[in-house]
N, C-alpha and C positions, 0 to 999 in steps of 0.2 A: 775616477769615472763618476760622472754625475748620476743622480738617482734616476733620471728619466731613461738613461741607457740601461740601467739595471732592470727596469721594468721590461725592457725590450729583449734582453738576452739571458738574464741570470737564470730564469726558471726553465730553460731548455737544456742547460749544460749537463744536468745529471743524467740525461738519457744516454750519453756516450759511456757511462760507467756502470749502469745497473744491469742491463739485460743482454750482455754480449753472449750470443748464442754459440753453442758447440757446432760450428758449421762443418758439415761433412760433404760439402759440394751441393750444387743445385742442379736438378735434372732438367730445368727449363733452359731453352736455348735462346730465348728472346733477350736482346740487349736491354740492359737497364736504362731507364729514361728518367732524367731529372725533371723533365717537363719544361714547358715554355708558357709565357704569358703573351697573348696577342689580343688586342682590342678589348682589354678588360676581362679576358677569360683565361684561366690556367688550364692547360691540357697535359695529360700524361698518358703516353701510349703503353707503357709497361703495366701500370695499374689500371689502365683503361677507364679513367674518369676525368671529368672536367668540373670546374667550379668558378663562379664569378668572383671577381675581386671588387670590393666597394669602389664606386666611382671616384676618380681623382686621388686614389690612394697610391702610396709609394710601394714599389716592389724591389726586392734585392736581386742582384744577379746570382747566377749559380756559384760563381767564385766567392762572392760576399757571403752567401749562405754557408759555404764550407769553412770560411774563415771564422765564422761565429763558433763553429764546433771545434776549431783547431784540429781539423782532420785533413788527411792527405788522400781523400778518396776522389777528388775532382778528376774527372776524365775516365774513371773506371766504369766500364759498361758490363762487367761480369757480375751478375747478381750474387754469386757465392763469395765475392770479395767485399761486398758492401756490408757494413755493420750498421751504423746509424748515420742518416743524412737528413738534412733539411731540404725538402722539395720546394716549399713556397714560404716566403716571408712577405707579408703585406702589412703596412702600417699606415695609420691616418696621416702622419707627418713623416718627412724625411728624418731619419735618425740624426741627432745632433743639431737639428735646426731650431728646436724650441727649448727654452730653459725652464719653463714652469708648467706647460700644458702636458697632461698625461697623454702618452702616445699609445692609444689602443691599437691592437694588432691581431693578426691571424697567422699562425704558423702551422704548417703541415710537415710532419716528420715521418720517416720510414725506418723501422727497426727490424733487422734480420733476426727472426726467431727460429729459424730452422734448427732442429735438434734440441730446442729448449722444451723440456717436458713439463715445466711449470706453467706454460702458457698454452691453454687449449682454446681460449676465446678472448674477446676484447675485455670482458670483465676480469679475467685473471690478470691481464696486462695492467689494467688500471688499479687493481688491488695491490700489485707489486709497486706501482708508481706511488700510490698513497703511502705505503710502508716506507719508501725511501724519503718522501717528503716529510713524514712525521719525525724522522731522525734529525732534521735540520732545526736550528735554534730560532725559528721564525714562527710567529703566531698564525695558525691557519685553522679555519673552520670548514667542516664538510657537512652540508645540509642533508645529504643522503647517506644512509648507512651502507648501502650497497651500490651497485653500478647499474642504474636503470637502462633498459634498452629502448632506443628511439629509432623508429623507422623513417628514413628519408628517401623518397623516390624508390621505394622497394628494397633498400639496403638497411640492414640492422646494425646500428652503432651502439656500443656500450658507452655510457656517459658518466662523467663525474664533475661535480661543481666544487670549487675551492674558493674560499674568501681569505685573502692574505692581508695581514697588518704588518707593515714594514716601517718602523719609525712612526711618523705622523701620516703615513699614506695607507689607505685601504683600497684594495681593488679585488676584482673577481676574475676567475678563469673557468671556462667550460671546456672539458676534454671530451672528444669524440674518438672512439677507437674501433677499427674493423680490421680483421685479418684477411690479407690478400696476398697470394703468391708467396707464402712463407714469410711474409712481413707483417708486422703490426703497423698499420697506418693510423696515425694519430693527428687530429687537428686540435690546436689549443687556441681558444678565443680569449683574449685578455682585454678587460674593460674596467672603467671606474664609474660610469654613469649608466642609467637606464637607456638613454638615447644611444650610447655607444654599443650597449648589448644588442639593441634592436637592429642596428646597422650590421653588426657582425653576424647575428643569427639569420637575418634575411639573406645575407650573402652566402653563408654556408648551406642554407636550405636549398641552394641551387645545385649542390653536388650531385653528380649523376654518373653512375657506373654503366659502361656500355656493354 
């Protein structure tokens, strides 16, 4: 697998292993929604939010998202049976179409945390995420010692910045986590330049919970 593809998927795979909750059933009766992208806007009725996708970016289908996770949850609409899923993957270029250009991307994941007493807020979730990342043999730096809270359109997101050096490549990631409907909803923005960061943060700043 070429390095550009690793930037695209490698740093999301740990989510399926770390925080598997002790599910005891979900009292909600709403069908789980993986969301859809229409006219450059991602909408999700279960989590009741929308967010713009950067103009002319590539988005993966629901099936492609689940293939990244090697999960067999596609088609399940029962929230109690969902563990970890990718809701949205948007990248600057179509995966596999460029050999040298860094493929900046935005990924939004949902992790079922019902019954998990270690996670009371987004900061707890990101603390556990950092602990898992620090066990990997990859050089990472964390500018913030805690998980600062950022308010976006009235919603409080716990945040974490990570700078990764992998071989001769260095890139950054910004994590945003909020707890919704017994899930940890996390957006990961991955970029290598300041211009890419601005594009991603401008897009994510449009996230709006209804």
